[in-house]
N, C-alpha and C positions, 0 to 999 in steps of 0.2 A: 474497421478495428485499423486504426492506426495509418491507414488507408493499406494495409500488407493486404492481399486476394487469400485465395484458397492453398493458389501454388507456391503462395512462398511460405505460408503460414504450416506449406503442409514441407517444404525445405528445411526449414526449421525444426520441427520435429523430430524429423529426419536423420540430423545432425544432433540434437542433443542424446535420443536415442544412442546414437554410432557415440559421444564424446560419453556420457555417462555408465552405459549400459540398461538396460531393458529392468532389472534387478533393482537400484537402483534410483529410481525414478517419482516409484511412488514419493518415497521419503523426502527425494529434491518439495515434490510437489505440495507434501504435507508443510515444510520449512517453513518454502514460500510463501503460502496461505496463513502458519503465523506469523510471518514479517511483518506479513504486510494488514492484520489484523489489528497488532501492535502497530505498526505505523495509526493507520485508520483512528485507534487511544487515543494515543497523542497529539495529534491535531487536532479529534475535539477539547483532548483538556484542557491545549494550551487555549483553545480558541475562547473554552469557559471564561475560561483564568482571564484574558483579558476587556470580557464582558464586565469581567465582576467586577473587574480593575475602574475598569472610563464609570462603571454606575459609583462606583465611589466616590471616583472622581470629581463624581459632579453632583452627590448625593456636599460632597465638601467644600462645592462653589454657594452651595444650596447654601448654603449658611451664613 
């Protein structure tokens, strides 16, 4: 995963735990998950919009 081993991931987790505390970690993970979900949704909508626009341009050229 991103070229990181388990030791590096453990160190990162410990640093995050120290910075934010154990009480705030579930909220951070939840907000990060929803952010990733919204980003993926936006990317898929943009891709779908690009595909429909390209299809419309091809139809105009064929007419």
